[in-house]
N, C-alpha and C positions, 0 to 999 in steps of 0.2 A: 506739349500737348498733354503727354503721360502723366507729368506733374499733375495737371490741373485734374485729369480724371482721379487720380489718387486722392487728392485733396477732396473732391467733391465726394468720393466713394467714403473716405473716412468721416467727413461730416455727418453723411447720411447715417452710418453705423453708429456712430455718437448720439444723433438724435434720436434714433431709433431704440438704441438701449437705454437713454434718459426716458423715453416713453413709457417702456415696459416696466423700469425699476420704480418710477414714480407712482404711488398711488392715485387713483384717478379721484377728482373733486368730490364726485359722490360717494366714494368710499372713505373719505376723510370725514364726511358728517354723517354717514349712514343711509340707510334706505329705509324705508317704511312700506308698509302693505295695508290697505284698508280690507277688513274682513269682519265677519260677523262675530260678536263677541257673547260667548255662552256664561250665564253666570256671572255677568261683571260685577266687580265691587267698586269701590270708592274709596277717596281719602280727602279727608277734611281737616282743617286745624287754622291755625291764627299766626301772624307775624307779628312780634312785640319788639320795642325797642328797650335795652336796661340801662341804666346810668342817666348822667347828664347828656343833654343835647348839645352837640358840639356848637363852639360859638360861631362858628362859620357855617352853620346849618343854612341859613338864607344869606344870600349873596344880594347885595344892593346895587344895580348897574345902571349909571345915568343915560337917560334916554336922550339921544341928541340928533335924530332925524324922524321924520315922519311922524311929528308928536300929535297931529291932529287924529291920527288913527292909532298909533303906537301908545299914546298917553303921554302926559308932561311928568317931569320929575324922574324917580329912579323905579325901576322895575324890579320886583323882589323874585329873585330866582331861588325855589326852595330845593336844595340839595338833599337835604334830610326833613323828611315830613312826618312829624311825630304829633299823633293827637289822642290824648287818654291812654298813653302806652302804646298804642298801635303805630306800626310803621307802614307807611303807604308806598306806593310806586316800586313794589317788590313783585317779581316775576318768580312763580312756583311752577315745576314741571317734572315729569319723570325722564329720567336719563336713559338713552339708549333702547327705547322701547321699538321692537321691529314691526310690529302689526297691531291692528286694534281697529277700534270705532273710525268712522267716517269723519272727515272734515266738517264741520257745521257751517252755515252761511256767514258771511260776515255781515256785522251789526248794522252798517248802511248800505248793504247789497254789493260793497265791494270793498276791498282793503286800501285804505286812504289814510292820508295826513292832511288836515285842514290848516291854513295859516292865519285864520281870521283874527284880527286885531293884535297882529304881530305877535301871536302866540302858536305853537304847534298843539293841535287838539287831535287827539288826546296826547298827553305828555308822554304816557307809557302805554304800550299796546302789543298784543300777539298778532302776527300775521301769519298766514301760509305763504311760503316761498312762491313766488309767481307775480302775476298782474298785480300792480301798484298804483294808486292814484296821487299825485301831489297837486292840491288845490290851493289856488290865491284867491282869497275872497276880498282883497283888500284894494280897491280903486285907486290909482296913482301911486301904488307902494312896490318898490322892486324887492321881491323877496329872492334870496339865492339858497337853495336847500343844499346841504352837503350832506350826505349818508355815507357812514364810515363801518366797515366789518370791524369789530374788536376782536383782536385775535389775541390768545393768551390770557383772557378773563380768569381761566381754570387755575393757572399758575400764578396770577397775580401780578403779571409782567405784560402790560397792554401795549400792543402795536396796533396802529390804524391805517385800514386799508380803503380809500375810496371805491365805493360801489357805483354812486352816482353825484352829480353837481349840476344843478341847473337854476339858470337864471329865469324869474318871472316878472317881466316887467307890466303885465297887464292880468287883470282877473280872468281864471280860467283852469283848466286842467292839464297837466301833462301827466300821460299814461306811460308809464315804464314797467319794470318788474324789480322785485327784490329778490337777489340772486347771489346770498352768500355762498362762498365757496370753502371757508374753512371753519366759519364761526357762525353760530346763531345769534350773537349778542351783536347790537348795532346802534349806533349814537347817531343824532341827527341834530345839525345846528344850520342856522341861517348865516351867510357869511356877509350879509347886508346889515343885520342886526345882531349885535354882540350879546343880546339878552334873550335870545331863541334858542332853546336845547329841547331835546326829547330824546325817547329811548324806544327801541323795538327788539322783541325777541322773535325771531323768525326759525323755530325748529322744523324737523322733517316731519313731525307727528303734530295730533291736535291735543294732546295730553299736557298744555301749558294755560296757565292763567295769570292774570293781574289780580292783586290782592284788591279787595274792597275797601272802602273808606275806613272800615274798622279793622283792618289788617286781615279780615279772614279769608278763607279760598277753600274752594271744593272743585275736586275733580272726578267724573264718573265715567262709569261705562268701561272699568280697565278690566283686562283679563287677568284670573287669578295667577297669581304668582308672586316672585322675589323681585324688588327694584329698587332703586336709588331715587330719591325724591330730592329734588334741590331748587333751593330758593337764591335768587339774584337780584341784590341792589346794587346799582351802578357805582355807587361810591364805595360801599362795605364788602363788594364781592360775593363768594358764593358760601352757602352753608348745605350740608349735606345730611340727609337721614336715610338708613336702611328700612324698608317697609315690607311687609309679607301682607298681600292682599287676598283675603279668603274668598272662597265662591259667595257672591251675593253679600259679602260682608263689607264694613265700612272701618277703615284705620283713621285714628286722628294722631296727627302729628303737628307738633308747633316747632317755630324757630322763633329765636332769640337774636338779634342783631346787638352790637355796642360798638363804641368809637374804638376801643382796643381790641381787635379782633385775634 
């Protein structure tokens, strides 16, 4: 009996020590406080692609099921979307900002992804960590969304950790939460259709955007100060730039990606 008490006590001590030694999940991602911004500034710019577009920029995947909804033949999956020198599908955001403007309202009233026509819509989006809706608009089609936290993007060595995995055999909504623990970068795919992909950035703050069709971006109401501005493309990784935002000022910063990073 004494041995059992000793074992239990030792196990409890080890668990307690690990709990105090390991940083909290919130600490790993940082905390953000909404506050009034005085004399806020802005950063704007454009993301471009230099050099020849990679030969595998577009992957053609044969559609083998639900062709009446998903389409016949092959689906083009555009991994590198370049038009007129502009690189699309890039996320631009401030790194480690601790306080500032309030989060705005989601475009559709709630953060969500729709799977209509066997496509994730939108392909790339910024969401606030918290409630998230997965919508199946395809009658008679089983979708199976798998969302994975992409850990190690900053270092170029990505490990994927599942956030949620839901099968949806019928049209309707699944309401869950986006709760990344260590990384803001998220990839989604459908386990039932091997040509469905998408990407999500879930930062702790609202200073993040997806570039427009022309590669342009703008982030406003930034508290004056020095920051690191980052651009993330799911294939090419991270680009960084140091910026200084003056009171009521606007900084122009451009990013250029290429096949050989």
